C-alpha positions in Angstrom: 0.0 0.0 0.0 1.1 3.6 -0.6 1.9 5.3 2.7 -0.9 7.9 2.4 -3.4 5.1 2.2 -2.7 4.4 5.9 -4.1 7.9 6.6 -7.8 8.9 6.5 -9.1 10.1 3.2 -9.1 13.7 4.5 -5.6 13.1 5.9 -4.9 15.7 8.7 -8.3 17.4 8.8 -9.1 15.5 12.0 -7.4 15.0 15.3 -5.0 12.0 15.0 -3.5 10.8 18.3 -1.2 7.8 18.4 1.6 6.1 20.3 5.1 5.6 19.0 8.4 4.2 20.0 10.9 7.1 20.0 14.5 5.9 19.8 17.1 7.3 22.1 18.6 9.6 19.4 15.3 11.5 19.0 14.5 12.0 22.7 15.4 14.9 24.9 16.2 12.6 27.8 19.7 12.9 29.4 19.4 9.2 30.2 20.0 8.4 26.5 17.0 6.1 26.7 14.3 5.5 24.0 10.7 4.6 24.9 7.0 4.9 24.0 5.3 8.3 23.9 1.9 9.6 22.9 2.1 11.5 19.5 0.1 13.8 17.3 0.0 13.6 13.6 -0.5 16.9 11.8 0.6 18.5 8.5 2.9 15.5 7.7 4.8 15.9 11.0 4.9 13.7 14.1 4.8 15.6 17.4 5.9 14.2 20.8 3.1 14.8 23.4 5.0 13.4 26.3 5.4 16.8 27.9 1.6 17.1 27.9 1.1 13.6 29.4 3.3 10.5 29.4 0.6 8.0 28.4 -2.2 7.9 25.8 -4.5 7.0 28.7 -3.9 10.3 30.3 -4.1 12.2 27.0 -7.7 10.8 26.5 -8.7 11.4 30.1 -7.6 15.0 29.8 -10.1 15.6 26.9 -7.5 17.3 24.7 -8.7 19.1 21.6 -7.0 20.0 18.3 -7.2 23.7 19.1 -5.3 23.1 22.3 -2.7 21.0 20.4 -2.3 23.7 17.8 -1.7 26.3 20.6 1.0 24.1 22.2 4.7 23.9 21.5 5.5 20.2 21.0 8.7 19.0 19.4 8.7 17.4 16.0 10.3 14.0 16.1 10.0 13.1 12.4 7.7 12.9 9.4 4.5 10.9 9.1 6.0 9.3 6.0 9.0 8.1 7.9 6.9 6.9 10.9 4.6 4.8 8.7 7.5 3.4 6.5 9.4 2.4 9.6 6.3 0.8 11.1 5.9 -1.4 8.1 9.5 -2.1 7.4 11.0 -2.2 10.9 8.2 -3.1 13.3 9.2 -3.4 16.9 12.8 -2.3 16.2 13.8 0.1 18.9 16.4 1.7 16.7 13.6 3.3 14.6 10.7 5.6 15.1 7.7 3.4 14.6 4.0 3.2 15.6 2.8 1.1 18.5 -0.8 0.3 19.3 -2.5 3.6 20.4 -3.6 2.3 23.8 -1.3 1.7 26.8 -2.7 1.6 30.3 -6.3 1.2 29.1 -8.1 -2.1 29.4 -8.7 -3.9 26.1 -12.3 -5.0 26.0 -14.4 -6.5 23.2 -18.0 -7.2 22.4 -19.0 -10.3 20.6 -22.1 -11.4 18.7 -23.2 -7.8 17.9 -24.2 -8.6 14.3 -26.9 -11.1 13.3 -24.7 -12.6 10.6 -21.7 -13.3 12.9 -24.1 -14.5 15.6 -25.3 -17.3 13.3 -21.7 -18.2 12.7 -21.1 -18.5 16.4 -24.1 -20.8 16.7 -22.7 -22.9 13.9 -19.3 -23.1 15.6 -21.0 -24.3 18.8 -23.3 -26.8 17.2 -20.4 -28.1 15.0 -18.2 -28.5 18.1 -15.5 -26.5 16.3 -15.5 -28.9 13.4 -15.7 -27.1 10.0 -16.5 -30.3 8.1 -20.0 -30.5 9.6 -20.7 -26.8 9.8 -22.3 -26.6 6.4 -25.2 -29.0 7.2 -25.8 -27.2 10.5 -25.9 -23.9 8.7 -28.8 -25.2 6.5 -30.7 -26.4 9.5 -30.4 -23.1 11.4 -31.5 -21.2 8.3 -34.6 -23.4 8.0 -35.4 -23.0 11.7 -34.6 -19.3 12.2 -34.6 -17.8 8.7 -34.7 -14.0 8.7 -36.9 -13.8 11.7 -34.2 -12.2 13.9 -32.7 -9.7 11.5 -34.9 -6.8 12.8 -35.2 -7.9 16.4 -34.2 -5.5 19.2 -32.1 -7.4 21.7 -34.0 -7.8 25.0 -37.3 -6.9 23.5 -40.6 -8.9 24.1 -40.3 -10.1 20.5 -36.8 -11.4 21.1 -37.9 -13.2 24.3 -40.8 -14.8 22.4 -38.4 -16.1 19.7 -36.2 -17.4 22.5 -39.0 -19.7 23.6 -39.6 -20.9 20.1 -35.9 -21.8 19.6 -35.8 -23.6 23.0 -38.7 -25.8 21.9 -36.9 -26.5 18.5 -33.7 -27.5 20.5 -31.9 -24.7 18.6 -31.2 -22.4 21.5 -27.6 -21.3 22.0 -25.5 -19.3 24.4 -24.6 -17.1 21.4 -28.3 -16.4 20.8 -28.6 -15.5 24.5 -26.1 -12.6 24.1 -27.2 -11.9 20.5 -30.9 -11.2 21.2 -31.0 -11.2 25.0 -30.8 -8.2 27.2 -27.1 -8.4 28.1 -24.3 -8.0 25.6 -21.2 -10.2 25.5 -18.3 -8.1 26.9 -15.0 -9.8 27.5 -11.3 -8.9 28.0 -9.7 -9.3 24.6 -6.1 -8.6 25.7 -4.0 -7.3 28.5 -3.0 -3.6 28.9 0.2 -2.9 26.9 -0.1 -6.2 25.0 -1.8 -5.1 21.7 0.3 -4.6 18.6 0.2 -1.8 16.0 0.7 -1.1 12.3 3.2 -3.4 10.6 3.7 -5.8 13.5 2.9 -9.5 13.2 -0.4 -10.8 14.5 -0.5 -14.2 16.2 -2.6 -17.3 15.9 -2.2 -20.1 18.4 -0.4 -23.1 16.8 -3.1 -25.5 18.1 -5.7 -23.9 15.8 -6.5 -25.1 12.3 -9.7 -23.0 11.8 -9.2 -19.3 12.5 -9.8 -15.9 11.1 -9.3 -12.1 11.4 -12.1 -10.0 12.8 -12.1 -6.5 11.3 -13.7 -4.1 13.8 -14.2 -0.5 14.8 -12.5 0.1 18.2 -13.9 2.8 20.5 -11.6 4.9 22.6 -13.4 5.5 25.9 -12.1 7.6 28.8 -12.4 7.0 32.5 -15.8 8.7 32.7 -17.3 6.3 30.1 -17.3 8.9 27.4 -16.5 7.8 23.8 -13.8 10.2 22.7 -12.7 8.7 19.4 -12.3 5.5 17.4 -9.7 3.4 15.6 -9.5 0.0 13.8 -8.7 -3.4 15.3 -8.2 -7.0 14.4 -9.8 -9.3 17.0 -8.0 -12.4 15.9 -10.2 -15.5 16.6 -9.7 -19.2 16.8 -13.0 -20.6 15.5 -12.3 -24.2 16.3 -11.2 -23.5 19.9 -14.1 -21.2 20.8 -16.5 -23.6 19.1 -15.5 -26.4 21.4 -16.7 -24.5 24.4 -17.4 -20.9 25.4 -15.3 -21.5 28.4 -12.3 -21.6 26.1 -12.9 -18.0 25.0 -9.8 -16.8 26.7 -7.6 -19.4 24.9 -9.3 -18.5 21.6 -8.9 -14.7 22.0 -6.0 -13.8 24.2 -2.7 -15.0 22.8 0.7 -13.4 22.0 0.1 -10.7 19.4 -3.5 -11.8 18.8 -4.8 -8.2 19.2 -3.9 -5.5 16.7 -5.1 -1.9 17.0 -4.4 1.2 15.0 -2.9 2.9 13.2 -4.0 5.8 15.5 -7.0 7.1 17.3 -9.1 9.7 15.6 -10.7 12.0 18.3 -14.2 13.4 17.9 -14.3 16.9 16.6 -16.2 18.8 13.9 -14.7 16.5 11.2 -15.5 13.2 12.9 -18.4 12.3 15.2 -20.2 9.4 16.8 -22.6 9.3 13.8 -19.5 8.8 11.5 -18.6 5.8 13.6 -22.1 4.4 13.4 -22.0 4.6 9.5 -18.4 3.3 9.1 -17.7 0.8 6.4 -14.7 -1.3 7.4 -13.0 -3.2 4.6 -11.0 -6.4 5.1 -8.5 -7.7 2.6 -6.4 -10.8 3.1 -3.7 -11.8 0.7 -1.7 -15.0 1.0 1.6 -16.2 -0.4 -0.4 -19.0 -2.0 -2.2 -16.5 -4.3 -5.4 -16.6 -2.2 -7.2 -13.3 -1.8 -10.3 -12.4 0.2 -12.2 -9.1 0.5 -15.1 -8.4 2.8 -16.9 -5.4 4.4 -18.1 -4.8 8.0 -21.0 -2.4 7.8 -21.6 -0.7 11.1 -25.1 0.4 10.1 -26.1 -3.3 10.5 -25.0 -3.7 14.1 -27.7 -5.1 16.3 -26.8 -3.2 19.5 -26.2 0.5 19.7 -22.6 1.2 20.4 -23.4 3.6 23.2 -25.3 0.7 24.9 -22.2 -1.5 24.5 -20.2 1.1 26.4 -22.9 1.5 29.1 -22.8 -2.3 29.6 -19.0 -2.2 30.0 -18.5 0.8 32.4 -21.1 1.6 35.1 -21.5 2.0 38.8 -20.8 -1.7 39.0 -17.5 -1.6 37.0 -15.0 1.3 36.7 -12.0 1.8 34.4 -9.8 4.6 35.9 -7.4 4.4 33.0 -10.2 4.2 30.4 -10.6 1.4 27.9 -10.6 0.3 24.3 -13.8 -1.4 23.1 -13.9 -3.7 20.1 -17.5 -3.4 18.8 -17.9 -6.7 17.0 -17.8 -7.7 13.3 -20.2 -8.6 10.5 -17.4 -10.5 8.8 -18.2 -14.2 8.3 -15.3 -16.2 6.9 -17.2 -18.8 4.9 -15.3 -18.4 1.6 -13.4 -21.7 0.9 -9.6 -21.4 0.8 -8.5 -25.0 0.2 -11.0 -27.8 0.3 -14.6 -27.2 -0.6 -16.8 -26.8 2.5 -14.0 -26.0 4.9 -14.2 -22.3 4.7 -11.4 -19.9 5.4 -8.4 -20.2 7.8 -5.2 -18.3 8.0 -1.8 -19.4 6.8 1.5 -18.0 7.9 2.5 -14.7 6.2 -1.0 -13.8 5.2 -1.2 -10.0 4.8 -4.2 -8.6 6.5 -5.3 -5.0 5.8 -8.3 -3.5 7.7 -9.3 0.0 6.5 -12.0 2.7 6.7 -12.3 6.0 4.9 -12.0 8.2 8.0 -9.7 5.9 10.1 -7.0 4.9 7.7 -5.6 1.4 7.3 -4.2 -1.1 9.8 -1.8 -3.6 8.1 -0.3 -6.7 9.7 1.2 -10.1 8.7 0.1 -13.4 10.3 2.3 -15.9 12.1 2.1 -18.3 15.0 2.0 -16.8 18.4 4.8 -19.0 19.7 7.1 -17.9 16.9 6.5 -14.2 17.2 8.8 -12.3 19.6 7.3 -12.6 23.1 5.5 -9.7 24.8 8.0 -8.3 27.3 7.3 -4.6 27.7 4.4 -4.4 30.2 3.2 -1.9 32.8 6.2 -2.3 35.1 8.6 -1.8 32.2 6.7 1.3 31.1 6.9 2.8 34.6 10.6 2.2 34.8 11.1 3.6 31.3 9.1 6.8 32.0 11.1 7.3 35.2 14.4 7.0 33.3 13.2 9.6 30.8 12.1 11.9 33.6 8.5 11.8 32.5 7.0 10.8 35.9 
């Protein structure tokens, strides 16, 4: 992809906040130590915001605006072109300025089964016990039983509860339908704070899985007050066979080394980008394999079954607080049913697949796929961040 394609279609019109590794030669620290800093992308330049706040969590909790950023005096640490090129060519190399995932101390949460189409796929996984070979027949049976009767249902409504009773009688009720049309959304912890990867980095699939897929999603940036302040893109890498065996294996299916990709940056809400823009976002997924395989799909946020503000309200409340804020994956419409190898076995990843997730106002997130146990281990956690910030005199 051309470098500018990783930016929104209106480039720097919006407020683009990110997080980057700044090598020692570009820092002002007397400790001669590089490290992660919040950044601002504007007019082709990358600005270091660490003097404003040392973490992206604090930047979002401060409620910073573009007007305030323009009035500030922040050092330029490089060009956006160099930042993106380094991120793609030298990911995770501390000798180069490169993008990291734009969240640091925030919790990484995710919502599942928020689209009818993906909900049916989860039901198939469950009924097939994670076996793709028998999934096709189950798909036909579910279609005969349910049809299009749930497409316009409001989750938790009297009509939804009535359908629930019908499905129980037909022995077709599922835990996925419970969160798909019931009153409570599925909200889980996708990944640990500081563990998500950014533009250019490898994304990981667990080596035990033989049926897996990317999940292209809009990711909400939510501050510690529960206010949605912006959005970005994410890949909620999923192991279909593992989750299909049991919902109790959700953690094993979802949270593995480098299995969570977010970026390339957060676009904050302003006059150029609002919550309504998020609700109408078209997220495009492209997968290209070394074997010549290509896949393209779209995640249409207008088809989401639950309002995204409701998803946030079900995540943070008087019963559960997030003092550092959180990232919230909103779910996907993408259903990986296109056969890759043998007929009827659907899609699964292969090493070195190139995955590109893009949206007009959010840019493009690009990663390559590999096995989680062969990707460099996650070592820079919260304690390493605190030590690093102290070395750089940012605490």
